C-alpha positions, -999 to 999 in steps of 0.1 A, spaced: 349 -38 579 355 -45 609 382 -72 602 399 -45 582 398 -22 617 410 -51 633 442 -57 611 455 -23 620 446 -18 659 478 -40 665 506 -17 648 488 10 665 487 0 696 522 -7 690 533 26 681 511 41 712 531 16 731 568 27 717 582 42 748 569 14 766 581 -14 747 615 2 743 620 3 777 606 -35 784 636 -46 756 665 -28 772 656 -46 804 648 -76 788 683 -74 774 701 -68 806 683 -91 827 685 -122 802 724 -125 814 718 -110 850 724 -143 863 759 -153 852 794 -134 856 799 -122 820 764 -111 819 758 -97 788 789 -111 771 774 -141 765 751 -125 737 778 -119 721 802 -150 725 781 -181 713 774 -163 676 811 -156 673 820 -195 686 797 -206 662 812 -181 630 847 -200 640 835 -230 643 819 -229 607 851 -208 592 871 -233 607 853 -265 591 847 -250 557 879 -233 553 904 -253 574 890 -289 573 875 -289 539 895 -262 523 867 -244 508 878 -214 488 859 -181 478 820 -183 479 808 -162 448 845 -145 441 845 -135 481 865 -148 510 846 -175 526 848 -159 561 831 -125 544 804 -146 529 799 -164 558 796 -136 579 777 -117 558 750 -143 553 745 -152 593 746 -122 608 710 -119 597 702 -148 602 714 -146 639 691 -116 641 661 -137 627 669 -170 648 669 -152 685 639 -129 676 615 -160 667 631 -180 692 625 -155 721 592 -138 699 576 -174 702 587 -177 738 574 -144 752 540 -147 763 551 -176 785 586 -158 804 563 -131 809 531 -150 817 529 -129 851 519 -97 828 494 -118 806 472 -125 835 471 -87 844 443 -76 825 452 -40 822 487 -49 803 492 -47 764 499 -85 758 502 -78 723 536 -54 728 549 -87 746 561 -103 710 581 -68 699 593 -66 729 614 -97 721 627 -92 685 640 -50 695 661 -72 723 672 -93 695 683 -61 675 709 -52 705 725 -78 697 725 -74 662 734 -38 655 769 -55 673 774 -79 647 768 -56 617 789 -37 630 817 -65 634 810 -76 602 813 -41 584 847 -45 603 858 -75 593 852 -67 555 871 -35 557 902 -57 568 894 -74 537 893 -45 518 855 -41 514 856 -10 531 820 5 535 804 24 511 770 44 499 754 7 497 761 0 529 733 23 540 704 -2 527 717 -23 559 691 -3 572 669 -8 549 674 -55 549 674 -51 588 640 -36 589 628 -64 567 641 -89 590 627 -70 622 594 -69 604 597 -104 588 603 -119 621 576 -97 637 549 -113 614 561 -147 623 563 -142 661 524 -133 662 517 -161 649 541 -186 668 537 -166 701 497 -169 703 503 -208 694 531 -221 713 507 -212 750 482 -238 730 508 -261 717 541 -261 733 555 -285 712 561 -256 684 594 -245 700 604 -277 694 597 -278 661 607 -244 653 645 -253 665 646 -280 641 632 -256 613 661 -232 625 690 -260 620 675 -269 588 671 -232 575 707 -224 584 717 -247 555 686 -239 530 691 -199 524 717 -204 516 743 -191 542 776 -214 542 774 -228 501 770 -205 469 737 -206 453 749 -206 421 765 -242 423 724 -248 410 730 -230 380 726 -265 360 690 -267 383 666 -233 376 638 -246 390 660 -258 426 674 -225 423 638 -206 424 623 -226 452 653 -217 474 646 -181 467 617 -186 475 629 -183 513 622 -151 524 658 -155 543 670 -156 508 665 -121 501 675 -105 534 710 -123 534 718 -112 494 709 -81 505 733 -77 536 761 -94 509 754 -73 483 751 -39 505 787 -53 522 806 -63 495 791 -62 466 779 -31 462 748 -35 444 710 -20 453 683 -31 461 661 -22 427 686 -43 409 665 -75 428 632 -55 426 609 -85 422 622 -100 451 614 -74 468 581 -75 458 573 -107 464 588 -109 499 570 -77 512 536 -95 496 544 -127 520 552 -105 550 522 -81 550 498 -116 541 516 -134 573 519 -98 592 481 -98 584 475 -136 591 492 -129 628 473 -104 635 439 -119 632 456 -153 646 467 -133 679 433 -112 685 415 -142 679 432 -163 706 442 -134 730 409 -132 754 424 -177 761 461 -168 769 454 -157 808 432 -194 813 453 -216 795 487 -201 814 
């Protein structure tokens, strides 16, 4: 009963501190690029350049045609937009305690809100790129429909999944700094394993391998974004994968809560 109570302590803390979290997230987003001439513009430049590079390499260099019957640029953008959110949230959230170490050392401050601050900060940029993706899709004739409302659900999926992971990584990285580099490598590999820049249907002859790729929780999210923006498919069509995603996410969140709570008393001493 005590362990169960500890699991629910974190969500309750986050809810009661929601106004502080949002204000800190806004401040985090503004100060992140405060020292540069272009300011927050850099938050959008790098992802756009990345998209252009991938588009040029695959469409012009490798002459890739349509992917899953969609124009390649739309297939790419609809998949990489949630990946950018996940990547920024995981990287930022992992280093939240290290970056705000001066707050961690304050006895009265609820440090459990810091990982969430970073995830919400990443959400601001994500909202821009969702709009960008919708405008680009409309240009190609894939105008928003009633299915587009599902983007709210899939964004929430990305948010919760990222937050669940971040509570583990932010706690562990305080004691094992190499984790930051390990996560960078995993993200570099993960963008190809999701898949984002190639069609999973290419593996139709390998059903077991296809299932292995689908076990990646980000596959459910990326596919959902494409279904909402391009395919006009309801999320109920993949309800089994939805159940799998939420069961896995809840398990990771509970694990993250337990790890964070157990290591919390030692954060100030190590930092």
